[in-house]
N, C-alpha and C positions, 0 to 999 in steps of 0.2 A: 705658375698660374697659366701661362700661355699654352703649354701642352694640354692642360686640363680643359681650357676653353676650346681648343681645336678638337679635342676628343668629343666634347659635348655637342659642338656644332656639327661635326661630321656624322654624329649619331642621329641627327635630325631634330635636336631640341630647339625650340623657338628662342629668339633673342631675349624675350622677357623671362623665360625660364632660366636661361643661362645666366642672365644678370642677377636673378634672385639667388641662385646657388652661389654665385661669386660673392654676393653680399654676406652670406653665412661664413664663407672662408675668411673674408676680411674681418668679421667680428671675432672669429677664433684667434686670428693673428693679433688683433688689437687687445684682446683680453689678457694676453700674457704680460704681466707687469713685474717689475723688480721690487725689492724690499722697500724702496722709497716711494712706491706707487706709480712710478713713471713707466710708460710702455717700453718693453725691451726691444721690440721691433717698431720703431717710429717711422713707419713706411708711408711713402706717398705713391699711390696707385695711378698709373698712367694707362688710360683706356686704349690709346693708340698702340702703345708698346705691347699690351696684352692681346691686341686684336679682339677686344670685347665687342660683340655685335651690337649695333645700334637698334634701340627699340623704337619702331615706328608706331606711334600711338594710333595713327589713323588706320593701320592695318590690323590692330589687335581685335580679337573677337570678344565683344562685350554685349551680347544680345540681351534684350530686356523683354519680359513678358508684357503683354498688353492687357488692358482691363477686361476685354471679353474672354481672353484665354484664362485669366484668373477666375472669372465667374464660372467658366465651364469646368475648371478643375474642382472648384468648390461644389458645383452641382453634381458632378460625377462621383464624388467621394463621400465619406461619412466618418464618424467617430474621430479618432486621433488624427487621421490623415486630413480630414476636412478642417479640423480646428487648427492644425499646423499651417495649412495654406492661408487661412484667414489671418492668423497671427503674423506670419512672415510678410504678407502683402500689406497689412495695415500698420506695421511698425518699422519694417526695414531692418529688423534684427538679423544678425548672423545666425546661421543654422546651429552652430555650436552653442550660442547663447540661448536660442529658443528651446533646444532640447534639454537645457539645464534648468529651465524655469520650474519653480515650485509654487504652490498655492500661496505661500507666505510672501512671495515677491509682488503680489498685487496689493496696492494700497488705494486710498481715496475712493472707497466703494468700487474698486475694480477699474478705476479710470487711469491709474498710473502703474506702470511696471518698473520695478527696481532691478536693473541689470547689474549683477555682481559676481556671476560665476559662469562657467561654460563646461561643456563636455570635452574632455581631452581627446585629441585626434587619435583615432584607432584604439581607443580605450573606453571602457564603460565607467570611467572615474570622473567625478565632478571636481573641478579645480577652481580656486578662488581668483586666479590671475586671468586677465582678459588679453585680447590681442594688442591693445594699446591702452594708454592711460585714459584717453578720451572715451574708451568703451565702457568705463564704469559710470553709469548715468541712469537717468529715469526717462522712460518713454511714455508719453501720455496718449490716451485712446479717445476716439470719438465715442459718444455714449452708445451708439448702435453696436460698435465693435465690443465695447465693454460688456454689454448685455449678452451678446452672442457667446463670448468666452465665459461669462458667468454661468450660462446654461450648461456649457460643456464641463466646467469645473465643479458644478453642484454636487456635493457629497464626496468630493475627492480631497485627499490630503497628499502632501508630498509632491512628487514629480507630476507635471501635467502630461508628459509623454514618456511612456516606459514600456518595456517588454513584459511578457507574461510573468517573468521572474522578478519584476519590479526594478530592473536595472535600466539605466539610460540607453536610449537607442543610439546606434552609430549612424551618422548621417549618410555614410557611404552605402550602408545596407538599405536605408530608407529610399535613397535615390534609385537603387537597383530594383527595389520591391514596389515602390509607389510612383515616384515622380517621373523617372525616365520612361517606363512603359506607357504612362498617360500622355507624355509628350509625343512619343512615337505614334500612338493612336490618333492624336490630334494633328499629326504631321508638322509638329513644331520643334522636333528634336534637331539640334544643330550644335556645332562646336561652341563651347562656352555657355550653353544654356543649362546652367546648373542652379543650385540653390541661390546663388548670388543674383540671379535674374530677378528675384523678388525684391531685393534691395535696390536694384536699378529702377524697377518700376516705382517703388515708393519715393525715391529721390526725384525722379522725373515728375511724379504727381505733385509733390510738394512745391517744386519750382514752378510748375504750371499754374498752381493755385496761389502763387506769390506769397508763400509762407515766409514769415520773418526769418531772415537768413541765420541769425544767431540761434534761434530755436530749432530751425531746420538742421543745422550742424550739430547741435546738442543731441537731438533725437537720433541722428544718423551716426553718431560717434566719430564725427570728423573734427580733427584738431583745428583750433582757430589759426588762421593764416595771417591776417592783417592785424595791425595794432588796434584798430577799432573793434575787431572781434575779440581780441585779448582783453581789452578794457571793459567790454560789455558784460553786464550781469543780468541780462534779460532772462537767462535760463533759470535764475533763482526765483523768479516770480511764478509760483505755481498756478495761480488763477489765470494769469496771462497765457500760460502754456495750455491749460485746459480749454480756455476760450479759443485759442488758435487751433487746437486739435478738432474742436467742433466746427470751426469755420472752414477749414481746408477739406474736411471730409476724407474719403478714402477711395472712391472711384470705381468700385466693383460691386457685384451683387452678393448679398449675404443669404445664407439659408434661413428659411422661415422657422419659427419656433417649433412647429409640430409636424414638419415634413421635410423631405429632402429637396424641395423646390427652392428657388431663390427669388428674391424680390430686388428689382433695380433700385439703386440709391441715387438721388439727384443731389449734388452738392448744394449747400445753402445759398451760395452765390448765384446758382443757376435756377433756383426754384421760381423766382418771380418771372423770369423770362419764359419758362415753360408754362406757367399759369396764363400768361398773356397770350401765348400762341394758342393754347387750348380754347381760350375765350374767343 
């Protein structure tokens, strides 16, 4: 392992990347088991002996889109591209999950999305497994978001986003064709500013609106960490989730029904203050 780590480090790979690759190697070694089901290589890995680089989380590039940037992306786009930006920013779904959505995945009059499949990386194939066990979930929408997506899906069946041949999009291709060129034009392109920046925006927005943490984690596909989160069953209360989705809002401007323009949305918690200021 040590020569492999030295080779990756000398090639310029970042500590986080090296650590992720080493995790895969560990999994391969641990997967080899004898007839009795016990690991053949019951190995203890020592990071110091391997000279595994330390991941400095403060130095990692995790840029997040801001609300005005998302509003601009929506305003400047149309069709599938525009609907994809709305969906990602309003739900925090992974791009592989979003591109696998079908009209049948919308329930509760369009207010809830059932996440149960994804597009396989570098393949136009839908697969039923997700990145983690927590990723199999339901994501609830604000009524305005639901209405916007219903306008987009009207008359459609099957995949929400697809190529001219009806196959799923590859998110790498969409980044090259749609997302990255717009970021460059807006002078927002930087290292790490990929599809995951929508997820960071949504997480930041939910925390800023004091979203119930158990529901926040459920929507964002984050595994419970504390015993309180493990024991909590708030995510099973559909009405509570729908009410919370309405309360926290979404923070960016949506396209109007009949034009490419956008209208700003004021969260419910801020409407009273805005009205008082106007008066």
